[in-house]
N, C-alpha and C positions, 0 to 999 in steps of 0.2 A: 314169267317173272313171278317172284315170290310176293304174294299180296300181304301187306302189313296193315293192320287196322290202326289208324292214328289214335294216340292217347288224347282223350277228351280234355278240354281246358279245365273242366271241373276237377278231374282226377289230378292233373298236373298242378293246379292251384292248391289242392289239398295236400299233395305230397310235399310241395315247397313249404306250405304252412306247417306241416308236421316237423319238417327239418328246422324251421325257424322257432317253433315252440320248444323243441329240444335245446336248441342253441340258447334261447332266452332263459330257460330253466337252469341250464348249466352256468350261464353268466350270473344269474341272480343268486343261486345257492353256493357258488364258489366265491362270491363276494367280489366279482370283477366289474361291477357297475361303474366304478370311478376310474377305471383304466381308460385312457383317452382314445385308443384306437379301436375299441370293441365295437362301437356302432358301425365303423367302416368295414369291419370283418363281416358283420351281419348283412350290410348292403352288398358286399362282394358275393356272399353266398346267394343272395336273392338274384343278383345279376347273372351269375354263372349258371344257376339252375334254370332261369328263364331262357337264357340263350341256348342251353342244352335242350330244353323241351321244344323250343321253336325249331331247332335243327332236326330233332327226332320227328317232329310233325312234318316238316318238309320232306324228309326221306320217306316217311310212311305214305305221303301223297305222290311218291315217285318224282319229287321235285317239280311237279307240274302245278306250281303255285305262283302267285304274284307277291310283290312286296306287301301290298295291302292285306292279302290273306294272312301272311305270316305276322305282320304287325297286329292285326286284329286278334289272332290266336294268342299272341303274347300279352296283349292288353286285357283280354278276357280272363286269361290265367291270372294276371295281376289283380283283377277285380275280385276273383275268388280268394286269392291269397290275402288281400286287404280285409275282406269280410271275415275270414278265418282268424286273422290276427286281432281284429277289433273284438271279436267274440272271446278269444282267448284272454285278451287284456282285461275285459270286463270281469270274466269269471275269476281270473287270477287275483285282481284287486279285491273282489268280494270274498274270496277264500282266505286271503292274506291281507287284512286291513292294516296290519302293523307295518307292512312295506310302504303303504301310502303315507303313513305317519312318519316313517324314516325319511321319505322324500322331502316332506315339509320341514323336518328337523334339519336336514342337510341344507335346504334352502335358507333356513333361519341362520345357520352357522355362517354361510357364505355372505349373507347380508350383514351380519355382525362383524365379520372380518373387514367389510368395506366401511365400517364405522357409521352405520345408518342409525338414526334415532329410533328408539323402541316403538314409538307410535307408528312410524312409517313401516317398520318391519311387520307390526301387527296388521296394518291395513293391507299390505301386499299379501301376507299369508291368508287373510280373510278372503280376499278376492280370489286367490289361488284355490282355496278350498271350495268356494262357491262355483268356480268355473272349471273344476278339475275334470269332470267328465266331458264337457264339450271340447276343452282344450286337448285332452288325451285322445279322444276319438278323431277330432279334426286333424291333429298332428300326424296320427297314424295314417289317416286317409291321404293327406297331402304328401307325406314322405314316400309312402308306398306307390302312389300314383306317379310321382316324379321318377323314382328309381325304376319302376316298372316300364314307364314310357321310354326311358333311356335304354334299358335292356331290350325292350321290344324293337326299338329302332336298330340297335346293333345286331340283334338276332335276325331280324328280317333282312338286313343289309348283307350279312355274311353267309346266309344260307343259300345254297345253290338253287337256281331256278331254271327249269327247262320249259320255256313257254311254248305252247303249241299254236301254230298259225291256224286260225279258224278256217281259212280258205282251204287248207290242206285236208280238212275233215269233211268237206262237201263231197257227197257221192254224185257222180255224173252219170 
């Protein structure tokens, strides 16, 4: 049989992270942030890539894996992806602080459209600026964990498994 070395969860996470970084940059610099379905496309890319890498991992292991092995691989890949995207987001906002200000200006316009009092708008923007980093990092971690868990469950469920009976391996 042709031996295949499985792709490490580190490498898989970094590859998906690179894909998502490119996607994020295209969305940002093409001005597509306000298009409603764009986040769903990003989540779809993540799920498709995770399911693909889980399947590749199963094949590389000659499908002699359990559901737990496959889910674990997928979720470890998700953790690497999550850390990659958090690091990218921090660097991105530090390199382009004007984008952060555009986010707050957009939030201000939305609140003004709802006819909020100016002092309430200022309070909310002040809190948003103080809590920007914890909210940004926390939301990335939460969303990627949920999407990654769902994709890992799907990938582990649909990947073929050839379980070996331990009794058959005993030498008598």
